[in-house]
N, C-alpha and C positions, 0 to 999 in steps of 0.2 A: 282499404284497397281503392285505387282510383277508378273512376267510371270507365276509363279507357281499358284498364286491366280486365274489368268485368266483361266489357264488350268483346275483347279479344278472346276470352275464354268461351263466351257464348258462341262466337263465330266458329271457334274450333270444334265445339260440341256439335253444331249444326253440320259442319263439314264431315265429321266422323259419322254422324247418323246417315248423311247422304251416301257416304262410301259403303256403309253397311247395307243400305237399301239396294245399291248397285250390285253388291255381292250376292244378295238374295236373288235378284233377277238373273244374274249369270248362272247361279247354282241351279235355278229352276229350269233354265234352258238346257244345261248340261244333263240334268236328271231326266228331263223329258225326252232327250234325244237318245235313241238306241235301246231304251228299256222295253223289253218285250218284243224287240224287232229282230230276234235271232232268225236267220234264214231257215226255212222249212219247219219252224216251230209250230206244232199243231194247235197251240193256244194263241198264236200271234195273228192279228188282223192286218199286219203290214203287208206290203206288196209281195214280199218273198216268203211270207208265212203260209201255213197250210190249214188255217182254221176253216176256210170255205170248204175244203175237201171233207173235213170232219162233219160240218153242218150238212153237206150234201148227203153223206152216208146216213146220217141220223134221219134226215127227211125221207130217205128211201126205206126206213124201217130197220136199219142195221143197229145192232147193239154195240156202240162204239166205246172203246176205253183207250185213254192215252196213258202210256207208261213211260216213265223216265228211268225205269229199271227193268231188268229182264223178267218177263212174266213166268208164272208157273204153268208150263205147257202140259202138265200131267193132271191138272185139276179138273173137276167135273165140268166147270164152265170154261174149259180151254177154248181159245179162239178158233174160228174157221179160217180166218185170213189175218196175216200179219204183214204190215207195211214197214219196210226197213229203208229209211231215207239215207242213212249213213251207217255203213257196216264197221262197227268197232267192237265186234264180239270176240271173246276169248275162246280158247279151245273147248272148255267145258260148256259154254253157252252154245257154241256151234254144234256140239254133239247132241245137246238137247233139241236144238232146232231141227237137226237132221232127222232125229227120231220122230218129231212131230210131223214133219213133211212126209216121211215114209208112211205114217199112219193116216194120211189123207189131207193134211193141211195145205193151204196155198200161201206161198211167200211171194210178195210183190217187192222187189228190190230195185231201187233207182240209183244205186251207187255203182258207177262203171268200174270202180276199183275193188268191188266186193269179190270174194272167192266164189260166190254163188253165180256170178254172171259169166257168160261165154267170153272168149278172147275178143278184144277190140278189132275192128275191121278197117282201120285207116283213120283218116283225119276227122276232126270235128266238123259237123255240117248242120244245115237246117233241113227240115223235112221238105221244104219247097224245092230243094235240090233233087228230089226224087220223083218229080213229075215225069210222065203224065198221070193225072188223077185216075183215069180208067185202069191203068195197070196196077196202081196201088190197091184199088178195090179188088181186082181180080186175083192178086197175089196173096191176099190175106187168108191165112190158114187157121186162124184162131176162131173157134166157133162162137165165143162170147161176143165177137164183134160182127156177127152176121148181119145185124140190122143197123149197123153204124157205117156212115160214109167216112172211112178212115182217111180219105184224101183231105178231109177238113181238119185233121189234127194239126195244131199249130203250137208246139211247145215253145215257151219263152226262151229265147237265146239258143234255140236249136238243141242238138244232142249228138249222140254218137251211135254208130252201128256196130252190131256184134256179128261175129262169124258163127252162124248157127250150125249145130251138129246135124247129122243126117236124119235123126229121129225127132228133131225139134219142130214145133209149129212156129211159124213166123208171121209177122204182119208189118206193113210199112217197110218194104224191102227196096233194094237197089236193082231188082230184077234177077238177082242170083241168090246167094245164101246169106247175104249180109242184111240185117234187119234192125229196126229201131225197137221192136218188141219181139222177144223170143220166149216161148213157153216150153220148158223142159220138164218132162216127167221124171219124178223121183219117187220110187216106191209107189204108194197109192196116191201121192200128192203131186203138186206142181210148183215149180219155181218160175215165176214170170219176171223176166229181166227187161227193164225199160231203160233206154239209153239216156237217162238223165231225169231230173225232177221237173223239167220245164212245163209239163202238163198239169202238175199238181199244185203249183203255187197260186195264191189268191189272184195275182195280176193276170194269170193266163187261163184260169179255170173257165171263165165265161167266153173264151175265144173259140171259134170254130166248133169242132166236135170234141174238144178236150174233156168237157164234163161227162159226155156220154161214155167215152173210153175209160175214164177214171172210175166212173160208177160201175161199169161192167167188171172192172178189176177188183174193186174193194168192197162192193155191196151188190153182188149179183142177184140176191134174193132178199126179201124182207126177213128179218130175224137173224141175218148173218152176224156172227160174233166177230167183230173187227177189233184188233189191237194195233194202234199206231205207236211205234217206238219213237220217242222224241230223239232228235239228232244228237243231243248232248249226252245221251245214255252212254255210260262208260263200261268197259269190260271190267271183270274182277268180281266174280261171285254174285252177280246180279245187282250190285249196288250202283245207283245212279250218281251223276256228277253234281247234282244240285246240293248246294250248301244250305245252311239254315237261313241265310239271307235271301237265297233264291226262292224260298218257300213263302216269304212275306209278300203279300200283294203289292203291286206297284203303287197303288194309291196310298197305302199305309206308309210305304217308304218315303214317298214325296211329302206326305203330311208330317212325318217325324222330322224330316230335314227342314221343312219350313218352320216347325216349332223350335228347333235348335237355333236356326238363324234368327228367328224373332226374339228368342231369349237372349242371344248374344247382343242384338241391337239394343234391347231393353237394358241389359246389364251395363253395356258401354255407356249408354245415355245416362243411366242413374249414377254411374261412377263419376261423372263429371261434376265437380263442385264449382258452382258459378259465383261463389262469394266466400268470405272468411268464415271459419267455424263459429257457431253460435252456442255459447255455454248454456246448458239446461240446469235448472235448479234440481238438486237431488233431495229425496226425502231424508229426514233425520233418522239416523241409526239408533236403535234401541238395544241396549245391552241385554244378553240372554238372561242373566240373573234377574234383571228388573222385570222382564216379561214373565218369567216363572212366578215371581213374587206377586205380581199384579193378578195373574190368573188364579193363584191360590187364594188371595184375598177376596177376589170376586166370588169364587165358589163358597168360601166360608160365609160370606154375607148372604148367600141364597138360603142357607139353613135347610138344605134338601137332602136328607140321608137317603130317601128313596131313589133320587137320581143317581147318587153315588153307588147305591146298591145295584142299580141296573147296569152301570158301567162294569162293576165287578162280575156280575153274572154273564154279561156278554163276553167278557174276556175269558171266563171259565168255559163257556160253550165252545168258543174257538179252540181253546186249549185241548178240550176233550175230543173234539172232532179231528184235530190234527193227529193226536196220539193214538186214537182208537180206530181211525180209518172210516169214520162215518161222515155223511154230509153235514156241513155246518147248519143246514136248514132242518136237521132232525129235531123232533120234539124233545122237551126235557125228559119225558117218560122214557123215550128210547135211549137217550144219552145215559140216564141213570141206570137202566137195565143193562146196557152193554158194559158200562164201567164197573158195575157191581159183579158182573160175571167174569171179567178179566182181571180185576184187582181186588184187594181186600177192602176197598172202600165200602162203607155201609150204604145200602140202597136208599134208606130213608133220609140219611144225611145228605146224599147227593141230590135227591129230589127236593129237599128243603132248600139247599143252597141254590138250586136252579129256579125255584118258583116262589119261595116264601116272601111275603111283603115285609119291608123294613120301614118303620115309621119314626125311629129315634136313633140316637147315636149308639146306645148300647146294642141294639139290634144290628147296626152296621158293623160294630166291632166283632160281634159274634159271627156274622157272616164272613168277614174277612179272615177270621181265625179258621173257620170251617173250610173255606176255599183253600187256604194255605195248606191245611192238613191233607185235603183231597189231592192237591198237586203233588205233594211228596209221595203219597201212596201210589199214584199213577206213574210217576217217574221211576219209582223203585221196581215196578213190575211190568212196564211196557217199554 
């Protein structure tokens, strides 16, 4: 092959490697984008995640659990508070949740489309539209917010107002019965409807009085058992929407993708042949019959009947262990005892075949004959 041909192949190989590296970079950017950034995800540290709310409740002494499937509300450790960001419950789950609320549970729901929230009261707005601040403080009827300046609430991207019922407690109102937060009694429990999740996301929790209001809702006292339902939880018998791939940590996924891409780059690089094939010398083939004859001659020259006897005994031990169901490491005495009890084989002959020393060819012939007879007796009865 001409030098120019080799050079062109080398250039092609480098170009292919560079393309693979570029593919790696693009893949890492795509993988790193959006993974773990689902809005309202309690495990996400992104701006629209809610991991800060979980951390806040934990710091206040709450017993926090994140569920991507419907929890067992009848268990001994049933929650005191359940946070529902996205209402995708089926009829069975709703029935269980209603029973839990009736028994004294508190449901905090931020989905304006949920069946648990009151009817909407008009257009989407921001809480700033409800000034003056003094009226917001005076109109708040929810006792949990008594020590909080609710005029400082600043939900990200605003929210909606609900038409509260005559028996509902309201807070952050328009001066009438439309409110951003509505507390409705249900049995011995309460449903707290919030006009959106804008207070709960990481990007807004540190703004104004958002953290104080959220804390009063989800962790009113130390030891509160809090369950946060992940927004991707699906209806259907309590099964979540996560697949096996979703359960794999993000770092593991990225690492596996990088390994696959690195292997692809290596395989492509090694598959490029930059020159003509080079023949390799092959070892000379030896016929099977010649190998057997050479081995037999070598053993014959050793004149070692003891070594041959050891080989025969070792084969007999494995044979007896396989057919009698005893460990191959069993002692000769154990093998002889078990074999004599289960077959007509003579105990003394078995023990001699397994232990007697052999020093000459006559002894080796006698041993081989005895072993052959033992094999036939075992095969006939086991």
